[in-house]
N, C-alpha and C positions, 0 to 999 in steps of 0.2 A: 576250355569252355567254349561254346557253342557263341554262334552270333546271335541268335535269340538270348541267350541268357544274358550277354552283354547289354544286350537294348536291355533288358527288364531292369539291369543294373543303373543306368544309366540315367534311364526313368524314373526310378527307386529314388536317384541321385538328385535326381530336377526336381521332383515333386518335392523332398524334405528341405531343398532350397528354397522352391517357392512357400512352403509352409514355416520359414526361416522370417522369409522377408517378410510375409504378411503378420506374424508375430512381433517383427521387428517396426514395421510399421504401424500396428493397431497399438500397440503399447506408446510410440511417439504420440499418438493421437490422443488417445488417453490422459498423458503427461500436459500435452497442452489444453485440453478442455477441462484441466482440473489446475490449470496455472488463471485459466480465463476464467473461472468459475471461483477461483480464492480471490482475484481483483474487484471482480463482483460484488465479494462482499465488503471487501474492500470499501469501494465506491457505494456502497449503501450505508456504509458509516460515515463516509465524509460527507455524504450530502446529508445526513441526520447534522452534522458539525456546522455545515453551513448553513442549516434552517435553524438551530439554535442561534446562531452569533446574533440575526437579527435585532432577535425578541431580546436579550441579554443586553446591546446596545443603547435598545428603546426604551428598558426599565432603568438603566443606567443615565441614560441624558436628562431626565430629571432632576437628577441630583448632582449633575457633572455638568455645571452650564459652559466650565469655560474651559472642557478638555475637547474643542472640536478637533483637533489637529490628531488627537487619539482615534475617535471615531471614524475619522477618514481614511488614516491608516489600515484601520481593521476593514473597512467596507470593500477598500483599494485591493487590499489583500484576499478579503474575499471571494471578490470578484473575477482576480485572477487563479484564483485555486479553481473555481465554477467555469470557469473558462480553458482549463488543462487538456492537453489532447493526447498526450503521451506520460506515461510511466515516470519518464525522466522529469519531461513541464510539472507533472503533478504534486514530484518532490519538491521540487524546488518550489513551488508556489504553498505548499503545505508547508515548508521551512518557513518563508515569510510572514504566512498567515499563525503558526505558533508562536512565532516573534511578538508579531500585532495583539495576539490577546494576551501573552506574557506579559507586556507592556502595561497593555489594559487592566490588566488583575493587580498589577503592583502599585495604578495611580488609584484604583478601586477602594487599594488601604487607607486612602486619604477621608475617606467618605463613609465615616462609621455609620450615617444615618444609613447610608444604602447596604452597606453590610448588614445591615439588620432586618432589611427589605426581604418578607418572606417571598416574594416571586423571584427579587433576585436569588435567594439562597436557593431557592429550588433549581431554576435557570442552571446557576454553576453547578450544581450536584448533579444537573444531568448533562452537563457538559460536560465536566470530568467521569463520568460513567463512560460516555461515547469515545471520550478521547482513550481510556482503557481498551474499549472495544476497538477500537482502532490500531492501537498496539498489538490487541493479537491477533488482529486480524491483516496486521501488517506483516506477523512473524508465521501466519499460515501460508499466506501469499509468497514470502521470500523462502520456505521452504519447498513449495512446490516447482518455483522457478532454480530451484536448485536441484532437485529430483533431473527436473527436464533437462538444464541445463547440461547436467551432467549425461546424461542418457544421448542426448545430440552430440554429443564430444567424445563419445566412449566406444569404440571399437568393437565390435562390426556395425551397430545401430549408426555410427556418424556416416558412414555409406548410404546408407539409407536416407539420413534425414537429409545427406546434402542432394541428393536424387529427387526426393521431393519437396526438396525447398522447406526444409524445418530450418529457422534462423534461432538464436538466442534469445532472451527476454533479459529487461533489465528488470533488478532489483527494487525494492520500492524504499529506499534511504532517507531517513529524514534524522536531519541533525539535531543530537542531543542536545539541551543548553549546558552552556559550560558549568564545567561542578564548581562549585564554591570553593574556595578553600575555607578551614574551618579558622574561627575566630583565635588570633593569639591573644590569651591572658598574660597578662604581666600584673606582679605586685610591686 
């Protein structure tokens, strides 16, 4: 082979490598944007949840005069959740809020007239629907994070990810309430 032929071969290899780097970089950007979009979907549902809680509490306050501590826990947990800046902070704050809401809904069981209130029932149904949407959005977000984290950790895309500062993302994990044991019946 002549010198000119070698130059064309090297140029073709160089162009091929540049195309590969551009392709990997673009796929990393696409995955990062998908993670960000999935987080924004969770954020929308969390804001909806945060907006529903004061209405639910206000509706219940008229019936539950002696439950001030419960209302304070919900209000405090909601404030922390709304102020969370990172995924890890949001997960921790949402766990606390879920616990406070669970305690609140258990206390509601002691107030049959509240459970019969149409406004309260509608708000409770909307909150349940929102919780389901949060669970769905959380699953979609965690799937995107998994794809993204796999991509930035696998060869050869890990080389490109390292060069351009792509970093691992956190999963949005919410603790599930403890599983209750089945009641034991004995005769």
